[in-house]
C-alpha positions as CSV (number, residue, x, y, z in Angstrom):
1,M,-0.3,-0.2,-0.1
2,W,1.1,3.4,-1.1
3,V,0.4,6.7,1.1
4,I,1.0,9.8,-0.9
5,A,0.6,13.2,1.1
6,V,-0.3,16.3,-1.0
7,Y,-0.6,19.3,1.0
8,D,-0.8,23.3,0.8
9,C,0.0,24.9,4.0
10,P,-0.2,28.8,3.8
11,M,2.9,30.6,5.6
12,T,1.6,34.0,6.4
13,S,3.0,34.3,9.8
14,G,6.2,33.1,11.8
15,E,3.8,30.7,13.7
16,A,2.2,29.0,10.5
17,R,5.8,28.8,8.8
18,H,6.9,26.9,12.1
19,S,3.6,24.7,12.1
20,Y,4.7,23.5,8.4
21,T,8.3,23.0,9.6
22,L,6.8,20.6,12.2
23,F,4.4,18.8,9.9
24,R,7.2,18.6,7.3
25,K,9.6,16.9,9.8
26,S,6.8,14.5,10.8
27,L,6.6,13.3,7.1
28,L,10.2,12.9,7.0
29,K,10.3,10.8,10.4
30,E,7.6,8.5,9.1
31,N,10.2,8.1,5.9
32,F,8.2,9.7,3.5
33,Y,10.0,10.7,0.2
34,Q,9.9,14.0,-1.1
35,L,9.0,13.6,-4.7
36,Q,7.7,17.4,-5.3
37,N,7.5,20.4,-3.2
38,S,4.3,19.7,-1.2
39,L,4.1,16.1,-2.3
40,Y,5.5,13.3,-0.4
41,V,5.3,9.2,-0.9
42,R,5.9,6.2,1.2
43,H,5.3,2.6,1.0
44,Y,3.6,0.4,3.6
45,P,3.5,-3.3,3.8
46,T,-0.4,-3.6,4.8
47,K,-3.0,-1.4,4.5
48,E,-3.1,-1.3,8.4
49,L,0.1,0.2,8.8
50,A,-0.7,3.1,6.4
51,N,-3.8,3.7,8.2
52,G,-1.9,4.2,11.3
53,A,0.6,6.1,9.6
54,V,-2.3,8.8,8.4
55,L,-3.8,9.0,11.7
56,R,-0.6,9.8,13.3
57,L,0.1,12.5,10.7
58,K,-3.5,13.8,11.0
59,Q,-2.5,14.8,14.6
60,C,0.4,17.2,13.0
61,I,-1.6,19.1,10.3
62,P,-1.6,23.0,10.6
63,E,-4.5,24.8,11.5
64,D,-5.0,26.4,8.1
65,A,-3.3,23.6,6.0
66,K,-5.2,21.6,3.4
67,V,-3.8,17.9,3.3
68,S,-4.8,14.9,1.5
69,F,-3.8,11.4,1.7
70,F,-4.3,9.3,-1.1
71,L,-3.8,5.5,-0.3
72,I,-3.4,3.4,-3.4
73,T,-2.4,-0.4,-4.2
74,D,1.2,-1.5,-5.6
75,K,-0.4,-2.3,-9.0
76,Q,-1.9,1.3,-9.2
77,Y,1.3,2.9,-8.4
78,A,3.2,0.9,-11.2
79,M,1.0,2.1,-13.6
80,S,2.0,5.8,-12.5
81,C,4.4,7.7,-15.0
82,E,6.9,10.3,-13.8
83,F,8.8,12.4,-16.3
84,F,11.8,14.5,-15.1
85,G,13.4,17.1,-17.1
86,P,17.1,17.6,-18.1
87,K,19.0,18.4,-14.8
88,T,21.0,21.5,-15.1
89,E,24.9,20.7,-14.6
90,K,26.9,22.5,-12.2
91,K,29.8,24.3,-13.5
92,S,32.8,22.8,-11.9
93,L,36.1,24.4,-11.4
94,E,38.4,23.5,-14.2
95,A,41.2,20.9,-13.5
96,P,44.8,22.5,-13.7
97,E,46.5,21.4,-16.7
98,Q,49.6,20.0,-14.9
99,V,49.7,18.4,-11.1
100,E,52.7,19.4,-9.3
101,M,54.3,16.7,-7.2
102,F,57.0,17.0,-4.5
Protein backbone atom coordinates (compact mmCIF):
# COMPACT_ATOMS: atom_id res chain seq x y z
CA MET A 1 0.00 0.00 0.00
CA TRP A 2 1.34 3.40 -0.99
CA VAL A 3 0.47 6.60 0.86
CA ILE A 4 0.75 9.84 -1.07
CA ALA A 5 0.58 13.01 1.00
CA VAL A 6 -0.28 16.25 -0.79
CA TYR A 7 -0.63 19.48 1.13
CA ASP A 8 -0.94 23.22 0.95
CA CYS A 9 0.19 25.08 4.05
CA PRO A 10 -0.16 28.87 3.97
CA MET A 11 2.82 30.52 5.61
CA THR A 12 1.49 33.94 6.41
CA SER A 13 3.20 34.27 9.77
CA GLY A 14 6.13 32.94 11.71
CA GLU A 15 3.82 30.69 13.71
CA ALA A 16 2.32 29.24 10.52
CA ARG A 17 5.81 28.61 9.13
CA HIS A 18 6.74 26.82 12.34
CA SER A 19 3.62 24.63 12.14
CA TYR A 20 4.44 23.76 8.53
CA THR A 21 8.00 22.84 9.50
CA LEU A 22 6.74 20.52 12.25
CA PHE A 23 4.36 18.83 9.79
CA ARG A 24 7.10 18.38 7.20
CA LYS A 25 9.39 16.92 9.86
CA SER A 26 6.60 14.51 10.83
CA LEU A 27 6.47 13.28 7.23
CA LEU A 28 10.23 12.80 7.18
CA LYS A 29 10.14 11.04 10.56
CA GLU A 30 7.63 8.59 9.02
CA ASN A 31 10.21 8.03 6.25
CA PHE A 32 8.22 9.69 3.50
CA TYR A 33 10.14 10.55 0.34
CA GLN A 34 9.72 13.99 -1.21
CA LEU A 35 8.74 13.71 -4.89
CA GLN A 36 7.94 17.40 -5.33
CA ASN A 37 7.31 20.43 -3.17
CA SER A 38 4.34 19.53 -0.96
CA LEU A 39 4.12 15.97 -2.35
CA TYR A 40 5.50 13.05 -0.37
CA VAL A 41 5.18 9.29 -0.83
CA ARG A 42 5.85 6.19 1.23
CA HIS A 43 5.25 2.45 0.86
CA TYR A 44 3.72 0.39 3.66
CA PRO A 45 3.46 -3.41 3.58
CA THR A 46 -0.18 -3.44 4.74
CA LYS A 47 -3.22 -1.18 4.63
CA GLU A 48 -3.42 -1.22 8.43
CA LEU A 49 0.09 0.22 8.76
CA ALA A 50 -0.72 2.85 6.15
CA ASN A 51 -3.89 3.84 7.99
CA GLY A 52 -1.93 4.06 11.25
CA ALA A 53 0.57 6.43 9.66
CA VAL A 54 -2.24 8.63 8.33
CA LEU A 55 -3.80 8.80 11.80
CA ARG A 56 -0.44 9.76 13.36
CA LEU A 57 0.18 12.42 10.71
CA LYS A 58 -3.36 13.77 11.01
CA GLN A 59 -2.50 14.98 14.52
CA CYS A 60 0.37 17.09 13.12
CA ILE A 61 -1.55 18.92 10.39
CA PRO A 62 -1.31 22.71 10.78
CA GLU A 63 -4.57 24.51 11.52
CA ASP A 64 -4.99 26.31 8.16
CA ALA A 65 -3.43 23.59 6.00
CA LYS A 66 -5.18 21.52 3.37
CA VAL A 67 -3.86 17.95 3.36
CA SER A 68 -4.92 14.93 1.32
CA PHE A 69 -3.69 11.39 1.85
CA PHE A 70 -4.17 9.01 -1.06
CA LEU A 71 -3.84 5.29 -0.37
CA ILE A 72 -3.18 3.29 -3.52
CA THR A 73 -2.15 -0.28 -4.19
CA ASP A 74 1.19 -1.43 -5.55
CA LYS A 75 -0.46 -2.19 -8.89
CA GLN A 76 -1.96 1.30 -9.12
CA TYR A 77 1.36 2.94 -8.21
CA ALA A 78 3.17 0.80 -10.79
CA MET A 79 0.90 2.24 -13.48
CA SER A 80 1.98 5.81 -12.68
CA CYS A 81 4.41 7.63 -14.93
CA GLU A 82 7.09 10.03 -13.77
CA PHE A 83 8.93 12.37 -16.10
CA PHE A 84 11.89 14.49 -15.12
CA GLY A 85 13.29 17.31 -17.18
CA PRO A 86 16.98 17.60 -17.92
CA LYS A 87 19.08 18.38 -14.91
CA THR A 88 21.10 21.52 -14.98
CA GLU A 89 24.70 20.68 -14.37
CA LYS A 90 26.75 22.71 -11.98
CA LYS A 91 29.82 24.13 -13.58
CA SER A 92 32.86 22.62 -11.98
CA LEU A 93 36.13 24.36 -11.51
CA GLU A 94 38.50 23.81 -14.34
CA ALA A 95 41.08 21.16 -13.57
CA PRO A 96 44.68 22.34 -13.74
CA GLU A 97 46.56 21.24 -16.83
CA GLN A 98 49.47 19.92 -14.80
CA VAL A 99 49.68 18.48 -11.32
CA GLU A 100 52.78 19.33 -9.35
CA MET A 101 54.20 16.55 -7.17
CA PHE A 102 56.79 17.07 -4.44
